[in-house]
C-alpha positions in Angstrom: 11.7 6.8 22.0 9.9 5.7 18.8 12.2 5.8 15.8 10.3 6.1 12.4 11.3 6.3 8.8 9.2 8.1 6.1 9.1 6.7 2.6 7.1 9.0 0.2 8.0 10.5 -3.1 6.6 13.9 -2.4 8.9 16.2 -0.4 6.0 18.4 0.8 4.3 15.3 2.3 7.5 14.3 4.1 7.9 17.8 5.4 4.3 17.8 6.7 4.8 14.4 8.4 8.1 15.6 10.0 6.2 18.7 11.3 3.6 16.3 12.9 6.4 14.2 14.5 8.1 17.3 15.9 5.1 17.9 18.1 5.4 14.4 19.7 8.1 14.2 22.4 8.2 10.4 22.2 8.7 10.1 18.4 11.9 10.9 16.4 12.7 10.7 12.7 15.2 8.0 11.9 15.4 8.7 8.1 13.4 9.4 5.0 13.3 8.1 1.4 11.7 9.3 -1.9 11.2 5.9 -3.5 11.3 2.1 -2.9 15.1 1.8 -3.6 16.0 4.5 -1.2 13.4 3.1 1.2 14.8 -0.4 1.5 18.4 1.0 1.7 17.4 3.4 4.5 15.6 0.7 6.4 18.5 -1.7 6.1 20.9 1.0 7.4 18.6 1.9 10.3 18.0 -1.7 11.3 21.7 -2.5 11.3 22.4 0.2 13.8 21.4 0.7 17.5 18.7 1.5 18.6 17.3 0.5 15.2 13.8 1.3 13.9 10.3 1.0 15.4 8.1 1.8 12.4 8.0 2.7 8.7 5.5 5.2 7.3 5.0 4.1 3.7 3.2 5.7 0.7 1.6 3.5 -2.0 1.9 5.6 -5.1 5.6 5.9 -5.9 7.7 5.9 -9.1 9.1 2.6 -10.5 8.1 0.3 -7.6 4.9 1.0 -5.7 4.7 0.9 -1.9 3.0 -2.4 -1.8 5.9 -4.0 -3.5 8.2 -2.5 -0.9 5.9 -3.6 1.8 6.2 -7.2 0.7 10.0 -6.9 0.7 10.1 -5.3 4.1 7.9 -8.0 5.6 10.2 -10.7 4.0 13.4 -9.1 5.4 12.1 -7.6 8.6 8.9 -9.5 9.5 8.6 -7.8 13.0 9.1 -4.2 11.7 5.7 -2.5 11.7 4.7 -0.7 8.5 2.0 1.9 8.5 0.5 2.7 5.1 -0.3 6.4 4.5 -2.2 6.8 1.2 -4.3 9.2 -0.8 -6.3 6.3 -2.2 -9.8 5.6 -0.9 -9.8 3.1 1.9 -11.9 0.6 -0.2 -9.2 0.5 -2.8 -6.1 -0.5 -0.9 -6.7 -0.8 2.9 -7.6 -4.5 3.0 -4.9 -5.4 0.4 -2.3 -3.6 2.5 -3.3 -5.4 5.7 -3.3 -8.8 3.9 0.3 -8.1 2.7 1.4 -7.4 6.3 0.9 -3.7 7.0 0.3 -2.9 10.7 -2.1 -0.2 9.8 -3.7 1.9 7.0 -4.4 5.6 7.2 -5.5 8.2 4.7 -3.2 11.2 4.3 -6.2 13.4 5.1 -6.0 12.2 8.7 -5.2 14.9 11.3 -1.9 14.9 13.2 -3.4 13.4 16.4 -4.6 10.4 14.5 -1.3 9.9 12.7 0.6 10.1 16.0 -1.8 7.7 17.6 -1.4 5.3 14.7 2.4 5.4 15.0 2.3 4.8 18.7 0.0 1.8 18.3 1.8 0.0 15.6 5.2 0.7 17.2 3.8 -1.0 20.3 2.9 -4.1 18.3 -0.7 -3.3 17.7 -2.8 -3.0 14.6 -4.2 0.4 13.7 -7.4 0.5 11.6 -10.1 3.2 11.5 -13.7 2.2 11.9 -14.2 2.4 8.1 -11.3 0.2 7.4 -12.4 -2.3 10.1 -15.7 -2.6 8.2 -13.9 -3.3 5.0 -11.7 -5.9 6.7 -14.7 -7.6 8.2 -16.4 -7.7 4.8 -13.3 -9.2 3.2 -13.3 -11.9 5.9 -17.0 -12.7 5.2 -18.2 -11.3 8.5 -20.7 -8.8 7.3 -24.4 -9.4 7.8 -26.1 -11.1 4.9 -22.7 -12.6 3.7 -22.6 -10.5 0.5 -20.4 -12.0 -2.2 -17.1 -10.2 -2.7 -16.4 -8.6 -6.1 -14.2 -10.6 -8.5 -11.3 -8.2 -8.3 -10.8 -9.1 -4.7 -9.4 -12.5 -5.8 -6.6 -10.9 -7.8 -3.0 -11.3 -6.5 -1.0 -8.2 -5.8 0.8 -8.4 -9.2 -2.4 -9.1 -11.0 -3.9 -6.0 -9.3 -1.0 -3.9 -10.5 -1.5 -5.1 -14.1 -5.2 -4.7 -13.8 -4.8 -1.0 -12.8 -2.4 -0.3 -15.7 -4.6 -2.0 -18.3 -7.7 -0.2 -17.0 -5.7 3.1 -17.3 -5.1 2.4 -21.0 -1.5 1.1 -20.9 -0.4 -1.4 -23.4 1.2 -4.8 -22.6 4.6 -3.5 -23.7 4.3 -0.4 -21.6 3.3 -2.4 -18.5 6.1 -4.9 -19.1 8.6 -2.0 -19.1 7.1 -0.3 -16.1 7.0 -3.4 -13.9 10.2 -4.9 -15.3 8.4 -8.0 -16.6 8.5 -9.7 -20.0 5.6 -9.0 -22.4 4.7 -12.7 -22.3 4.4 -12.6 -18.5 2.2 -9.5 -18.6 0.0 -11.2 -21.3 -0.4 -14.2 -18.9 -1.4 -11.9 -16.1 -3.9 -10.1 -18.4 -5.5 -13.5 -19.4 -5.9 -14.4 -15.7 -7.4 -11.0 -14.9 -9.9 -11.2 -17.7 -10.9 -14.7 -16.6 -11.2 -13.7 -12.9 -13.2 -10.5 -13.6 -15.4 -12.1 -16.3 -14.7 -9.4 -18.9 -13.6 -10.0 -22.5 -11.2 -7.2 -23.4 -9.4 -4.1 -22.1 -12.4 -1.8 -22.8 -14.7 -3.9 -20.6 -11.9 -4.0 -18.0 -11.8 -0.2 -18.0 -15.6 -0.1 -17.6 -15.3 -2.7 -14.8 -12.8 -0.4 -13.0 -15.1 2.6 -13.3 -18.1 0.5 -12.1 -16.3 -0.6 -9.0 -14.7 2.8 -8.4 -11.1 1.5 -9.0 -9.8 4.3 -11.1 -6.2 5.0 -10.5 -5.7 1.4 -9.3 -2.1 1.4 -10.7 
């Protein structure tokens, strides 16, 4: 039996996933959580018991701490626990980043139930689940595409820099970002300077235009 935990801040999404799981005789729900704090607590509880946990289904866009922050913590504490990212974001925006952080798969929430079930079974068995579209993005990120096209500058941003980038591009101030990410304003300013240097823009307005140009709106 495959034991899974769902971490998503939308109850209607959790209900929908649970309905999908109900149709699979070999998959059972081990728990659910509405944010990162609940998620890590639920995973720790499940992993401390028998038979444990076989996979986590994790959303990216959650309040306070996003799913990628939780993904990093889960891989630090439970490196062998497969985490399948389920997101509403376009594949090009977060798929490769999620896989680089240790996700065992990336799937858009628009996927049908058969694909979700197949993904859970594959990652629980120790495999990597990627759709053909995500496989192309991953190949491009690894420099395996024909012609060797140069990767856009934002691909060199660290996870935290990417978070700050998205919030700056959405119009948030340094102070607001510091509060949201639990960082000092000086630290956020340092990240901002690195982001401007890496992307080659001069100010927050140009950064917002950069985000639009590369279709990264909502990156936070």
